[in-house]
mmCIF file of the protein (N, C-alpha, C, O) and its ligand, coordinates in Angstrom:
data_MODEL
# 
_entry.id   MODEL 
# 
loop_
_entity.id 
_entity.type 
_entity.pdbx_number_of_molecules 
1 polymer     1 
2 non-polymer 1 
# 
_entity_poly.entity_id                      1 
_entity_poly.type                           'polypeptide(L)' 
_entity_poly.nstd_linkage                   no 
_entity_poly.nstd_monomer                   no 
_entity_poly.pdbx_seq_one_letter_code       MVQYRCSNCKTQLEMDLETLGLTCRKCGNKIFYKKRPASKKTVTTD 
_entity_poly.pdbx_seq_one_letter_code_can   MVQYRCSNCKTQLEMDLETLGLTCRKCGNKIFYKKRPASKKTVTTD 
_entity_poly.pdbx_strand_id                 A 
# 
loop_
_entity_poly_seq.entity_id 
_entity_poly_seq.num 
_entity_poly_seq.mon_id 
_entity_poly_seq.hetero 
1 1  MET n 
1 2  VAL n 
1 3  GLN n 
1 4  TYR n 
1 5  ARG n 
1 6  CYS n 
1 7  SER n 
1 8  ASN n 
1 9  CYS n 
1 10 LYS n 
1 11 THR n 
1 12 GLN n 
1 13 LEU n 
1 14 GLU n 
1 15 MET n 
1 16 ASP n 
1 17 LEU n 
1 18 GLU n 
1 19 THR n 
1 20 LEU n 
1 21 GLY n 
1 22 LEU n 
1 23 THR n 
1 24 CYS n 
1 25 ARG n 
1 26 LYS n 
1 27 CYS n 
1 28 GLY n 
1 29 ASN n 
1 30 LYS n 
1 31 ILE n 
1 32 PHE n 
1 33 TYR n 
1 34 LYS n 
1 35 LYS n 
1 36 ARG n 
1 37 PRO n 
1 38 ALA n 
1 39 SER n 
1 40 LYS n 
1 41 LYS n 
1 42 THR n 
1 43 VAL n 
1 44 THR n 
1 45 THR n 
1 46 ASP n 
# 
loop_
_struct_asym.id 
_struct_asym.entity_id 
A 1 
B 2 
# 
loop_
_chem_comp.id 
_chem_comp.type 
_chem_comp.mon_nstd_flag 
ALA 'L-peptide linking' y 
ARG 'L-peptide linking' y 
ASN 'L-peptide linking' y 
ASP 'L-peptide linking' y 
CYS 'L-peptide linking' y 
GLN 'L-peptide linking' y 
GLU 'L-peptide linking' y 
GLY 'peptide linking'   y 
ILE 'L-peptide linking' y 
LEU 'L-peptide linking' y 
LYS 'L-peptide linking' y 
MET 'L-peptide linking' y 
PHE 'L-peptide linking' y 
PRO 'L-peptide linking' y 
SER 'L-peptide linking' y 
THR 'L-peptide linking' y 
TYR 'L-peptide linking' y 
VAL 'L-peptide linking' y 
ZN  non-polymer         . 
# 
_pdbx_entity_nonpoly.entity_id   2 
_pdbx_entity_nonpoly.name        ? 
_pdbx_entity_nonpoly.comp_id     ZN 
# 
_pdbx_nonpoly_scheme.asym_id         B 
_pdbx_nonpoly_scheme.entity_id       2 
_pdbx_nonpoly_scheme.mon_id          ZN 
_pdbx_nonpoly_scheme.ndb_seq_num     1 
_pdbx_nonpoly_scheme.pdb_seq_num     101 
_pdbx_nonpoly_scheme.auth_seq_num    101 
_pdbx_nonpoly_scheme.pdb_mon_id      ZN 
_pdbx_nonpoly_scheme.auth_mon_id     ZN 
_pdbx_nonpoly_scheme.pdb_strand_id   A 
_pdbx_nonpoly_scheme.pdb_ins_code    . 
# 
loop_
_atom_site.group_PDB 
_atom_site.id 
_atom_site.type_symbol 
_atom_site.label_atom_id 
_atom_site.label_alt_id 
_atom_site.label_comp_id 
_atom_site.label_asym_id 
_atom_site.label_entity_id 
_atom_site.label_seq_id 
_atom_site.pdbx_PDB_ins_code 
_atom_site.Cartn_x 
_atom_site.Cartn_y 
_atom_site.Cartn_z 
_atom_site.occupancy 
_atom_site.B_iso_or_equiv 
_atom_site.pdbx_formal_charge 
_atom_site.auth_seq_id 
_atom_site.auth_comp_id 
_atom_site.auth_asym_id 
_atom_site.auth_atom_id 
_atom_site.pdbx_PDB_model_num 
ATOM   1   N  N  . MET A 1 1  ? 33.289 -29.604 -26.485 1.00 0.00 ? 1   MET A N  1 
ATOM   2   C  CA . MET A 1 1  ? 32.392 -28.545 -26.013 1.00 0.00 ? 1   MET A CA 1 
ATOM   3   C  C  . MET A 1 1  ? 31.271 -29.139 -25.170 1.00 0.00 ? 1   MET A C  1 
ATOM   4   O  O  . MET A 1 1  ? 30.546 -30.033 -25.605 1.00 0.00 ? 1   MET A O  1 
ATOM   5   N  N  . VAL A 1 2  ? 31.151 -28.623 -23.969 1.00 0.00 ? 2   VAL A N  1 
ATOM   6   C  CA . VAL A 1 2  ? 30.110 -29.114 -23.075 1.00 0.00 ? 2   VAL A CA 1 
ATOM   7   C  C  . VAL A 1 2  ? 29.056 -28.028 -22.912 1.00 0.00 ? 2   VAL A C  1 
ATOM   8   O  O  . VAL A 1 2  ? 29.382 -26.864 -22.680 1.00 0.00 ? 2   VAL A O  1 
ATOM   9   N  N  . GLN A 1 3  ? 27.838 -28.403 -23.031 1.00 0.00 ? 3   GLN A N  1 
ATOM   10  C  CA . GLN A 1 3  ? 26.757 -27.432 -22.886 1.00 0.00 ? 3   GLN A CA 1 
ATOM   11  C  C  . GLN A 1 3  ? 26.130 -27.546 -21.510 1.00 0.00 ? 3   GLN A C  1 
ATOM   12  O  O  . GLN A 1 3  ? 25.866 -28.641 -21.012 1.00 0.00 ? 3   GLN A O  1 
ATOM   13  N  N  . TYR A 1 4  ? 25.899 -26.398 -20.914 1.00 0.00 ? 4   TYR A N  1 
ATOM   14  C  CA . TYR A 1 4  ? 25.217 -26.347 -19.637 1.00 0.00 ? 4   TYR A CA 1 
ATOM   15  C  C  . TYR A 1 4  ? 23.955 -25.524 -19.792 1.00 0.00 ? 4   TYR A C  1 
ATOM   16  O  O  . TYR A 1 4  ? 23.875 -24.622 -20.626 1.00 0.00 ? 4   TYR A O  1 
ATOM   17  N  N  . ARG A 1 5  ? 22.972 -25.854 -18.975 1.00 0.00 ? 5   ARG A N  1 
ATOM   18  C  CA . ARG A 1 5  ? 21.762 -25.056 -18.986 1.00 0.00 ? 5   ARG A CA 1 
ATOM   19  C  C  . ARG A 1 5  ? 21.465 -24.614 -17.574 1.00 0.00 ? 5   ARG A C  1 
ATOM   20  O  O  . ARG A 1 5  ? 21.417 -25.434 -16.658 1.00 0.00 ? 5   ARG A O  1 
ATOM   21  N  N  . CYS A 1 6  ? 21.269 -23.340 -17.393 1.00 0.00 ? 6   CYS A N  1 
ATOM   22  C  CA . CYS A 1 6  ? 20.959 -22.786 -16.082 1.00 0.00 ? 6   CYS A CA 1 
ATOM   23  C  C  . CYS A 1 6  ? 19.661 -23.383 -15.569 1.00 0.00 ? 6   CYS A C  1 
ATOM   24  O  O  . CYS A 1 6  ? 18.666 -23.444 -16.292 1.00 0.00 ? 6   CYS A O  1 
ATOM   25  N  N  . SER A 1 7  ? 19.676 -23.820 -14.327 1.00 0.00 ? 7   SER A N  1 
ATOM   26  C  CA . SER A 1 7  ? 18.481 -24.449 -13.767 1.00 0.00 ? 7   SER A CA 1 
ATOM   27  C  C  . SER A 1 7  ? 17.422 -23.420 -13.425 1.00 0.00 ? 7   SER A C  1 
ATOM   28  O  O  . SER A 1 7  ? 16.272 -23.770 -13.160 1.00 0.00 ? 7   SER A O  1 
ATOM   29  N  N  . ASN A 1 8  ? 17.801 -22.162 -13.430 1.00 0.00 ? 8   ASN A N  1 
ATOM   30  C  CA . ASN A 1 8  ? 16.859 -21.099 -13.062 1.00 0.00 ? 8   ASN A CA 1 
ATOM   31  C  C  . ASN A 1 8  ? 16.229 -20.442 -14.278 1.00 0.00 ? 8   ASN A C  1 
ATOM   32  O  O  . ASN A 1 8  ? 15.005 -20.401 -14.401 1.00 0.00 ? 8   ASN A O  1 
ATOM   33  N  N  . CYS A 1 9  ? 17.055 -19.932 -15.169 1.00 0.00 ? 9   CYS A N  1 
ATOM   34  C  CA . CYS A 1 9  ? 16.507 -19.155 -16.279 1.00 0.00 ? 9   CYS A CA 1 
ATOM   35  C  C  . CYS A 1 9  ? 16.673 -19.861 -17.626 1.00 0.00 ? 9   CYS A C  1 
ATOM   36  O  O  . CYS A 1 9  ? 16.313 -19.321 -18.672 1.00 0.00 ? 9   CYS A O  1 
ATOM   37  N  N  . LYS A 1 10 ? 17.215 -21.058 -17.581 1.00 0.00 ? 10  LYS A N  1 
ATOM   38  C  CA . LYS A 1 10 ? 17.320 -21.898 -18.775 1.00 0.00 ? 10  LYS A CA 1 
ATOM   39  C  C  . LYS A 1 10 ? 18.275 -21.350 -19.831 1.00 0.00 ? 10  LYS A C  1 
ATOM   40  O  O  . LYS A 1 10 ? 18.239 -21.761 -20.991 1.00 0.00 ? 10  LYS A O  1 
ATOM   41  N  N  . THR A 1 11 ? 19.115 -20.431 -19.419 1.00 0.00 ? 11  THR A N  1 
ATOM   42  C  CA . THR A 1 11 ? 20.116 -19.930 -20.348 1.00 0.00 ? 11  THR A CA 1 
ATOM   43  C  C  . THR A 1 11 ? 21.125 -21.016 -20.654 1.00 0.00 ? 11  THR A C  1 
ATOM   44  O  O  . THR A 1 11 ? 21.576 -21.732 -19.760 1.00 0.00 ? 11  THR A O  1 
ATOM   45  N  N  . GLN A 1 12 ? 21.472 -21.134 -21.911 1.00 0.00 ? 12  GLN A N  1 
ATOM   46  C  CA . GLN A 1 12 ? 22.439 -22.154 -22.277 1.00 0.00 ? 12  GLN A CA 1 
ATOM   47  C  C  . GLN A 1 12 ? 23.827 -21.546 -22.374 1.00 0.00 ? 12  GLN A C  1 
ATOM   48  O  O  . GLN A 1 12 ? 24.031 -20.491 -22.974 1.00 0.00 ? 12  GLN A O  1 
ATOM   49  N  N  . LEU A 1 13 ? 24.761 -22.238 -21.773 1.00 0.00 ? 13  LEU A N  1 
ATOM   50  C  CA . LEU A 1 13 ? 26.148 -21.806 -21.815 1.00 0.00 ? 13  LEU A CA 1 
ATOM   51  C  C  . LEU A 1 13 ? 26.985 -22.928 -22.390 1.00 0.00 ? 13  LEU A C  1 
ATOM   52  O  O  . LEU A 1 13 ? 26.721 -24.110 -22.171 1.00 0.00 ? 13  LEU A O  1 
ATOM   53  N  N  . GLU A 1 14 ? 27.998 -22.525 -23.128 1.00 0.00 ? 14  GLU A N  1 
ATOM   54  C  CA . GLU A 1 14 ? 28.900 -23.527 -23.676 1.00 0.00 ? 14  GLU A CA 1 
ATOM   55  C  C  . GLU A 1 14 ? 30.282 -23.316 -23.094 1.00 0.00 ? 14  GLU A C  1 
ATOM   56  O  O  . GLU A 1 14 ? 30.803 -22.201 -23.067 1.00 0.00 ? 14  GLU A O  1 
ATOM   57  N  N  . MET A 1 15 ? 30.859 -24.400 -22.633 1.00 0.00 ? 15  MET A N  1 
ATOM   58  C  CA . MET A 1 15 ? 32.188 -24.324 -22.031 1.00 0.00 ? 15  MET A CA 1 
ATOM   59  C  C  . MET A 1 15 ? 33.076 -25.385 -22.657 1.00 0.00 ? 15  MET A C  1 
ATOM   60  O  O  . MET A 1 15 ? 32.638 -26.492 -22.969 1.00 0.00 ? 15  MET A O  1 
ATOM   61  N  N  . ASP A 1 16 ? 34.306 -25.020 -22.828 1.00 0.00 ? 16  ASP A N  1 
ATOM   62  C  CA . ASP A 1 16 ? 35.257 -25.996 -23.338 1.00 0.00 ? 16  ASP A CA 1 
ATOM   63  C  C  . ASP A 1 16 ? 35.639 -26.989 -22.254 1.00 0.00 ? 16  ASP A C  1 
ATOM   64  O  O  . ASP A 1 16 ? 35.802 -28.183 -22.505 1.00 0.00 ? 16  ASP A O  1 
ATOM   65  N  N  . LEU A 1 17 ? 35.778 -26.466 -21.046 1.00 0.00 ? 17  LEU A N  1 
ATOM   66  C  CA . LEU A 1 17 ? 36.133 -27.322 -19.924 1.00 0.00 ? 17  LEU A CA 1 
ATOM   67  C  C  . LEU A 1 17 ? 35.111 -27.106 -18.826 1.00 0.00 ? 17  LEU A C  1 
ATOM   68  O  O  . LEU A 1 17 ? 34.395 -26.106 -18.802 1.00 0.00 ? 17  LEU A O  1 
ATOM   69  N  N  . GLU A 1 18 ? 35.064 -28.050 -17.934 1.00 0.00 ? 18  GLU A N  1 
ATOM   70  C  CA . GLU A 1 18 ? 34.209 -27.861 -16.778 1.00 0.00 ? 18  GLU A CA 1 
ATOM   71  C  C  . GLU A 1 18 ? 34.859 -26.833 -15.868 1.00 0.00 ? 18  GLU A C  1 
ATOM   72  O  O  . GLU A 1 18 ? 35.944 -27.049 -15.329 1.00 0.00 ? 18  GLU A O  1 
ATOM   73  N  N  . THR A 1 19 ? 34.184 -25.731 -15.715 1.00 0.00 ? 19  THR A N  1 
ATOM   74  C  CA . THR A 1 19 ? 34.754 -24.633 -14.956 1.00 0.00 ? 19  THR A CA 1 
ATOM   75  C  C  . THR A 1 19 ? 34.153 -24.592 -13.559 1.00 0.00 ? 19  THR A C  1 
ATOM   76  O  O  . THR A 1 19 ? 32.934 -24.585 -13.389 1.00 0.00 ? 19  THR A O  1 
ATOM   77  N  N  . LEU A 1 20 ? 35.010 -24.565 -12.590 1.00 0.00 ? 20  LEU A N  1 
ATOM   78  C  CA . LEU A 1 20 ? 34.520 -24.420 -11.230 1.00 0.00 ? 20  LEU A CA 1 
ATOM   79  C  C  . LEU A 1 20 ? 34.070 -22.975 -11.016 1.00 0.00 ? 20  LEU A C  1 
ATOM   80  O  O  . LEU A 1 20 ? 34.693 -22.039 -11.516 1.00 0.00 ? 20  LEU A O  1 
ATOM   81  N  N  . GLY A 1 21 ? 33.016 -22.815 -10.291 1.00 0.00 ? 21  GLY A N  1 
ATOM   82  C  CA . GLY A 1 21 ? 32.531 -21.469 -10.029 1.00 0.00 ? 21  GLY A CA 1 
ATOM   83  C  C  . GLY A 1 21 ? 31.782 -20.885 -11.204 1.00 0.00 ? 21  GLY A C  1 
ATOM   84  O  O  . GLY A 1 21 ? 31.693 -19.667 -11.363 1.00 0.00 ? 21  GLY A O  1 
ATOM   85  N  N  . LEU A 1 22 ? 31.248 -21.761 -12.019 1.00 0.00 ? 22  LEU A N  1 
ATOM   86  C  CA . LEU A 1 22 ? 30.463 -21.307 -13.162 1.00 0.00 ? 22  LEU A CA 1 
ATOM   87  C  C  . LEU A 1 22 ? 29.208 -20.579 -12.679 1.00 0.00 ? 22  LEU A C  1 
ATOM   88  O  O  . LEU A 1 22 ? 28.448 -21.094 -11.858 1.00 0.00 ? 22  LEU A O  1 
ATOM   89  N  N  . THR A 1 23 ? 29.014 -19.399 -13.195 1.00 0.00 ? 23  THR A N  1 
ATOM   90  C  CA . THR A 1 23 ? 27.879 -18.598 -12.762 1.00 0.00 ? 23  THR A CA 1 
ATOM   91  C  C  . THR A 1 23 ? 27.110 -18.111 -13.985 1.00 0.00 ? 23  THR A C  1 
ATOM   92  O  O  . THR A 1 23 ? 27.702 -17.677 -14.973 1.00 0.00 ? 23  THR A O  1 
ATOM   93  N  N  . CYS A 1 24 ? 25.812 -18.188 -13.907 1.00 0.00 ? 24  CYS A N  1 
ATOM   94  C  CA . CYS A 1 24 ? 24.970 -17.715 -14.997 1.00 0.00 ? 24  CYS A CA 1 
ATOM   95  C  C  . CYS A 1 24 ? 25.151 -16.209 -15.167 1.00 0.00 ? 24  CYS A C  1 
ATOM   96  O  O  . CYS A 1 24 ? 25.106 -15.438 -14.209 1.00 0.00 ? 24  CYS A O  1 
ATOM   97  N  N  . ARG A 1 25 ? 25.355 -15.827 -16.419 1.00 0.00 ? 25  ARG A N  1 
ATOM   98  C  CA . ARG A 1 25 ? 25.583 -14.408 -16.675 1.00 0.00 ? 25  ARG A CA 1 
ATOM   99  C  C  . ARG A 1 25 ? 24.298 -13.596 -16.554 1.00 0.00 ? 25  ARG A C  1 
ATOM   100 O  O  . ARG A 1 25 ? 24.340 -12.381 -16.361 1.00 0.00 ? 25  ARG A O  1 
ATOM   101 N  N  . LYS A 1 26 ? 23.181 -14.258 -16.664 1.00 0.00 ? 26  LYS A N  1 
ATOM   102 C  CA . LYS A 1 26 ? 21.915 -13.522 -16.640 1.00 0.00 ? 26  LYS A CA 1 
ATOM   103 C  C  . LYS A 1 26 ? 21.376 -13.352 -15.230 1.00 0.00 ? 26  LYS A C  1 
ATOM   104 O  O  . LYS A 1 26 ? 20.996 -12.253 -14.825 1.00 0.00 ? 26  LYS A O  1 
ATOM   105 N  N  . CYS A 1 27 ? 21.346 -14.466 -14.478 1.00 0.00 ? 27  CYS A N  1 
ATOM   106 C  CA . CYS A 1 27 ? 20.652 -14.407 -13.192 1.00 0.00 ? 27  CYS A CA 1 
ATOM   107 C  C  . CYS A 1 27 ? 21.578 -14.694 -12.008 1.00 0.00 ? 27  CYS A C  1 
ATOM   108 O  O  . CYS A 1 27 ? 21.162 -14.586 -10.855 1.00 0.00 ? 27  CYS A O  1 
ATOM   109 N  N  . GLY A 1 28 ? 22.813 -15.054 -12.286 1.00 0.00 ? 28  GLY A N  1 
ATOM   110 C  CA . GLY A 1 28 ? 23.751 -15.296 -11.203 1.00 0.00 ? 28  GLY A CA 1 
ATOM   111 C  C  . GLY A 1 28 ? 23.583 -16.639 -10.526 1.00 0.00 ? 28  GLY A C  1 
ATOM   112 O  O  . GLY A 1 28 ? 24.215 -16.915 -9.507  1.00 0.00 ? 28  GLY A O  1 
ATOM   113 N  N  . ASN A 1 29 ? 22.746 -17.458 -11.085 1.00 0.00 ? 29  ASN A N  1 
ATOM   114 C  CA . ASN A 1 29 ? 22.522 -18.788 -10.534 1.00 0.00 ? 29  ASN A CA 1 
ATOM   115 C  C  . ASN A 1 29 ? 23.774 -19.651 -10.712 1.00 0.00 ? 29  ASN A C  1 
ATOM   116 O  O  . ASN A 1 29 ? 24.555 -19.453 -11.643 1.00 0.00 ? 29  ASN A O  1 
ATOM   117 N  N  . LYS A 1 30 ? 23.945 -20.598 -9.814  1.00 0.00 ? 30  LYS A N  1 
ATOM   118 C  CA . LYS A 1 30 ? 25.158 -21.417 -9.886  1.00 0.00 ? 30  LYS A CA 1 
ATOM   119 C  C  . LYS A 1 30 ? 24.851 -22.894 -10.057 1.00 0.00 ? 30  LYS A C  1 
ATOM   120 O  O  . LYS A 1 30 ? 25.736 -23.744 -9.952  1.00 0.00 ? 30  LYS A O  1 
ATOM   121 N  N  . ILE A 1 31 ? 23.614 -23.179 -10.314 1.00 0.00 ? 31  ILE A N  1 
ATOM   122 C  CA . ILE A 1 31 ? 23.241 -24.572 -10.518 1.00 0.00 ? 31  ILE A CA 1 
ATOM   123 C  C  . ILE A 1 31 ? 22.915 -24.784 -11.993 1.00 0.00 ? 31  ILE A C  1 
ATOM   124 O  O  . ILE A 1 31 ? 22.042 -24.133 -12.567 1.00 0.00 ? 31  ILE A O  1 
ATOM   125 N  N  . PHE A 1 32 ? 23.640 -25.703 -12.567 1.00 0.00 ? 32  PHE A N  1 
ATOM   126 C  CA . PHE A 1 32 ? 23.481 -25.952 -13.986 1.00 0.00 ? 32  PHE A CA 1 
ATOM   127 C  C  . PHE A 1 32 ? 23.236 -27.434 -14.235 1.00 0.00 ? 32  PHE A C  1 
ATOM   128 O  O  . PHE A 1 32 ? 23.659 -28.309 -13.479 1.00 0.00 ? 32  PHE A O  1 
ATOM   129 N  N  . TYR A 1 33 ? 22.551 -27.656 -15.304 1.00 0.00 ? 33  TYR A N  1 
ATOM   130 C  CA . TYR A 1 33 ? 22.435 -29.020 -15.782 1.00 0.00 ? 33  TYR A CA 1 
ATOM   131 C  C  . TYR A 1 33 ? 23.419 -29.191 -16.928 1.00 0.00 ? 33  TYR A C  1 
ATOM   132 O  O  . TYR A 1 33 ? 23.547 -28.328 -17.796 1.00 0.00 ? 33  TYR A O  1 
ATOM   133 N  N  . LYS A 1 34 ? 24.085 -30.282 -16.911 1.00 0.00 ? 34  LYS A N  1 
ATOM   134 C  CA . LYS A 1 34 ? 24.977 -30.582 -18.017 1.00 0.00 ? 34  LYS A CA 1 
ATOM   135 C  C  . LYS A 1 34 ? 24.193 -31.301 -19.110 1.00 0.00 ? 34  LYS A C  1 
ATOM   136 O  O  . LYS A 1 34 ? 23.537 -32.318 -18.881 1.00 0.00 ? 34  LYS A O  1 
ATOM   137 N  N  . LYS A 1 35 ? 24.288 -30.737 -20.285 1.00 0.00 ? 35  LYS A N  1 
ATOM   138 C  CA . LYS A 1 35 ? 23.587 -31.365 -21.395 1.00 0.00 ? 35  LYS A CA 1 
ATOM   139 C  C  . LYS A 1 35 ? 24.535 -32.295 -22.120 1.00 0.00 ? 35  LYS A C  1 
ATOM   140 O  O  . LYS A 1 35 ? 25.557 -31.880 -22.667 1.00 0.00 ? 35  LYS A O  1 
ATOM   141 N  N  . ARG A 1 36 ? 24.176 -33.537 -22.108 1.00 0.00 ? 36  ARG A N  1 
ATOM   142 C  CA . ARG A 1 36 ? 25.020 -34.479 -22.835 1.00 0.00 ? 36  ARG A CA 1 
ATOM   143 C  C  . ARG A 1 36 ? 24.497 -34.640 -24.248 1.00 0.00 ? 36  ARG A C  1 
ATOM   144 O  O  . ARG A 1 36 ? 23.297 -34.808 -24.463 1.00 0.00 ? 36  ARG A O  1 
ATOM   145 N  N  . PRO A 1 37 ? 25.389 -34.589 -25.192 1.00 0.00 ? 37  PRO A N  1 
ATOM   146 C  CA . PRO A 1 37 ? 24.955 -34.858 -26.560 1.00 0.00 ? 37  PRO A CA 1 
ATOM   147 C  C  . PRO A 1 37 ? 24.441 -36.282 -26.654 1.00 0.00 ? 37  PRO A C  1 
ATOM   148 O  O  . PRO A 1 37 ? 25.049 -37.222 -26.141 1.00 0.00 ? 37  PRO A O  1 
ATOM   149 N  N  . ALA A 1 38 ? 23.327 -36.413 -27.310 1.00 0.00 ? 38  ALA A N  1 
ATOM   150 C  CA . ALA A 1 38 ? 22.727 -37.737 -27.427 1.00 0.00 ? 38  ALA A CA 1 
ATOM   151 C  C  . ALA A 1 38 ? 23.670 -38.679 -28.138 1.00 0.00 ? 38  ALA A C  1 
ATOM   152 O  O  . ALA A 1 38 ? 24.005 -38.494 -29.308 1.00 0.00 ? 38  ALA A O  1 
ATOM   153 N  N  . SER A 1 39 ? 24.081 -39.673 -27.421 1.00 0.00 ? 39  SER A N  1 
ATOM   154 C  CA . SER A 1 39 ? 25.015 -40.622 -28.009 1.00 0.00 ? 39  SER A CA 1 
ATOM   155 C  C  . SER A 1 39 ? 24.256 -41.681 -28.778 1.00 0.00 ? 39  SER A C  1 
ATOM   156 O  O  . SER A 1 39 ? 23.406 -42.397 -28.250 1.00 0.00 ? 39  SER A O  1 
ATOM   157 N  N  . LYS A 1 40 ? 24.597 -41.744 -30.018 1.00 0.00 ? 40  LYS A N  1 
ATOM   158 C  CA . LYS A 1 40 ? 23.931 -42.746 -30.849 1.00 0.00 ? 40  LYS A CA 1 
ATOM   159 C  C  . LYS A 1 40 ? 24.620 -44.087 -30.669 1.00 0.00 ? 40  LYS A C  1 
ATOM   160 O  O  . LYS A 1 40 ? 25.835 -44.227 -30.803 1.00 0.00 ? 40  LYS A O  1 
ATOM   161 N  N  . LYS A 1 41 ? 23.814 -45.023 -30.370 1.00 0.00 ? 41  LYS A N  1 
ATOM   162 C  CA . LYS A 1 41 ? 24.376 -46.366 -30.288 1.00 0.00 ? 41  LYS A CA 1 
ATOM   163 C  C  . LYS A 1 41 ? 24.220 -47.048 -31.637 1.00 0.00 ? 41  LYS A C  1 
ATOM   164 O  O  . LYS A 1 41 ? 23.119 -47.341 -32.102 1.00 0.00 ? 41  LYS A O  1 
ATOM   165 N  N  . THR A 1 42 ? 25.340 -47.278 -32.219 1.00 0.00 ? 42  THR A N  1 
ATOM   166 C  CA . THR A 1 42 ? 25.306 -47.917 -33.522 1.00 0.00 ? 42  THR A CA 1 
ATOM   167 C  C  . THR A 1 42 ? 25.631 -49.398 -33.354 1.00 0.00 ? 42  THR A C  1 
ATOM   168 O  O  . THR A 1 42 ? 26.710 -49.780 -32.902 1.00 0.00 ? 42  THR A O  1 
ATOM   169 N  N  . VAL A 1 43 ? 24.682 -50.189 -33.725 1.00 0.00 ? 43  VAL A N  1 
ATOM   170 C  CA . VAL A 1 43 ? 24.886 -51.628 -33.611 1.00 0.00 ? 43  VAL A CA 1 
ATOM   171 C  C  . VAL A 1 43 ? 24.912 -52.220 -35.004 1.00 0.00 ? 43  VAL A C  1 
ATOM   172 O  O  . VAL A 1 43 ? 23.960 -52.119 -35.776 1.00 0.00 ? 43  VAL A O  1 
ATOM   173 N  N  . THR A 1 44 ? 26.013 -52.823 -35.282 1.00 0.00 ? 44  THR A N  1 
ATOM   174 C  CA . THR A 1 44 ? 26.101 -53.462 -36.598 1.00 0.00 ? 44  THR A CA 1 
ATOM   175 C  C  . THR A 1 44 ? 26.134 -54.966 -36.430 1.00 0.00 ? 44  THR A C  1 
ATOM   176 O  O  . THR A 1 44 ? 27.010 -55.527 -35.772 1.00 0.00 ? 44  THR A O  1 
ATOM   177 N  N  . THR A 1 45 ? 25.188 -55.574 -37.022 1.00 0.00 ? 45  THR A N  1 
ATOM   178 C  CA . THR A 1 45 ? 25.151 -57.041 -36.982 1.00 0.00 ? 45  THR A CA 1 
ATOM   179 C  C  . THR A 1 45 ? 25.285 -57.576 -38.396 1.00 0.00 ? 45  THR A C  1 
ATOM   180 O  O  . THR A 1 45 ? 24.411 -57.388 -39.242 1.00 0.00 ? 45  THR A O  1 
ATOM   181 N  N  . ASP A 1 46 ? 26.362 -58.222 -38.618 1.00 0.00 ? 46  ASP A N  1 
ATOM   182 C  CA . ASP A 1 46 ? 26.595 -58.786 -39.943 1.00 0.00 ? 46  ASP A CA 1 
ATOM   183 C  C  . ASP A 1 46 ? 26.763 -60.281 -39.894 1.00 0.00 ? 46  ASP A C  1 
ATOM   184 O  O  . ASP A 1 46 ? 26.967 -60.913 -40.931 1.00 0.00 ? 46  ASP A O  1 
HETATM 185 ZN ZN . ZN  B 2 .  ? 20.395 -18.192 -15.170 1.00 0.00 2 101 ZN  A ZN 1 
# 
């Protein structure tokens, strides 16, 4: 699941795949930021 946030009205959308022609349902904006889940870097030193 990939989360996008509208660059105009900040509406969050969730998409399973990257969809071409993604349009904000609220304002019709077509520019989105892709929200990446914070990847935890786990370092194990033993
Ligand atoms: Zn919007």
